[in-house]
Phi, psi and omega in degrees: 000321180295319179296318179297320178295322178300311181294322181296314179298318180297314183296316182295314182294326177293318179294331179285351174096011178289150180302136186298313185301311184285332176295312179301310184293316184294312181294321180296318178296319181297311180292324179295322180293315182285343180265315186250353183077207183288351178300335181298328181284347175266320184286321186296313178301324179295319180293317180296318179297319179297323179289313183289344179282356180286115185292341179299327183292346176298333181295333185298303180295331180291317178292324177297315177299318180300316180295317180295316181293321179295322178298321184280347181284339182083002182296317183297320181295316179294324179297317180296314181298316182294314183293325179299319179289318181297329178262015187300330182285339180284147173295127182070029184301320180294319178294321177297318179295326177297317179296317181292315180294322176300320177294320180292321176296320178298319180286348180259333188237312184077013181248114187291308184303314180296322182291315180298314180297314180299312180296322179295316180292323185278311194260331184297312177301320180296318181291320179292322178296330179278356178090017178295146174301136185300315182294319179297316182292311183292327181297311183289328179293312181296318181293316181292326181293336181267005179297341178295348176289330187242330182278127179297151003270087185285132175299325178302313182293324179296311180293322179299314179298322180294317183287320183273356179059047174235162185295126178291324177300317178295322177297318178300314181295317182296334183277350186296307184295312176300322179296314178296320179298320181294315178298318179298318178295321176301311183297317178300318181295311183295328179290313180297318178298318181294322178293319183281336183231065185297333181289337180267348184226075179291150180246170182295144176283161180299324180295318179296319180295316181295320179297317180294316182296328179291333179270354186264121178267157179297328180293313180293324178295319179296315180296322182300318185265327186287318185299311177297322180294325178297320179295316180297315181295320181298320183278299185286323180298319180294329178284310184296327181276357179078014181284323184222152173283166177304324179294315178294322179295327177296320176297319177298316180297318179297317179294316181295322179296322178294318180295320179296321178295322175296318180297327179276002180060036178247001186275080176262171178298322179295319179296316178299317181295315181295319180296319179294319181294311182296319179295317179296321180296310181294319180294319179298320178299315180299313186284331174293321176295322178298319178297315179297318179293326177296318177297318179296316180297322179297313181291319181300314180288324179297329177275001179079024183296320181293320179294321179295321180294316178300317180297318180297317180296319179295319180292327180287343178057043179282145173283160179305317183287330176293317177296318178300318180297319180295316180297315182296318178294319179296317179293321180300314180290317180297328179296344175292329193254324184232161186287161183297331182296315179295320180298316181297316185280336183266310191267322185298317177298333181286319186269341182302315178300330179291318177297322177294323178298323178278358180059044179264149182290113183292332177297314178296317179298317181299317179292320178300316180294321178297316176298321180295316179298322179296321179295317180293333177295337184257349192274124175296155004265000188244013182300125185298321181298327179293323177291319177302313182292318179300325181295334181248000182281151174298162182295338180291343179272118177272157177300324180296328177298317180293318180299313181292323183292332186273344185304315179300326182285329173297317176300318179299316182291322177295322177297316180295319177301315179298320179296317180293325176296316183284332183231078181301340181299336177302326180269318191272343187294309186295314175300319178296321181293316182287332181277344179287000000 
């Protein structure tokens, strides 16, 4: 009864709009005090110190800084413009370039909100000016912007690895094939749609392409493509080759992003100040939620919640896949209402012991949950990515346009989740191959 009351209080206060971090910590302290007495004030600081002492978490503010700095360098905007012209002869060439640039931004930053906003500001006006259908344009932008949930160096994967106590490097490697498959499916869809609906997806004229190419030098073309690839190789290459840990690679990425901004002659004092402020703000939010979730986890386990859950699952006699289906559905629905950070810190520690009890591969489970969280980020009516895009979209774009435009991509992601469930080797093969 106490556990049910704990969850009920937490759920009600979150729906009322109270800050997640302080809600978690405040309710946990209240229940902890009435359950354990003043011992809670001795146990909680020790638990928080043990969590914050984890050096893996240093990667979070470094990757956030890298993403913010890359956004301010202007590299991504030039990359999108150049690729759109180079793919201009293809049906839906601009939409294809949005998917590719979204994947590259995801591989460079791992921050979903920043990527959706950046892609919306850069590509949505260009697509609308070319006469693209509103639903078609907003759908590919929102879907591509959330690729940072699954494509390394994803903040989701870093936090997931920390909570599930599995190698973040292995998670990064395991996410490569599903991430590439998702981008490929996006590109196939936008191309097929453009072929079937040419009136809704106009392409660049031959004159426009020739004019742009005449103004494009080999040096600027080289800089446009080489600089982002250098950053991706520096971060992911150092991890995959075993040269650096994810934390060390985050430091490399932060330094390289600063150097690229300097190379682009955008590294002013104001840019440095803004990047430091935004990085500090986002990092503080993440770690305050982590503190609140740590308090919640301490009280939940102290009340025997994990043991009760294991007992309930055993009594229900669920098969491993039935339990997996329940967890995936629960996370999918919860993702409508709260951010992925809270889901990872609140729910994943509760269900991980059950997956271990069933002897299921946690690497595979982690990638499935990441794909699931990405899908919930896109699903109306509460998908966070849809709100991010609406916030930067012109007034001519209605919320219903964004909702309708994203539906095909939700279907694509659900299909990919089903494929990964049926064929776990998609996730486990590459880490196993590199570790042999």
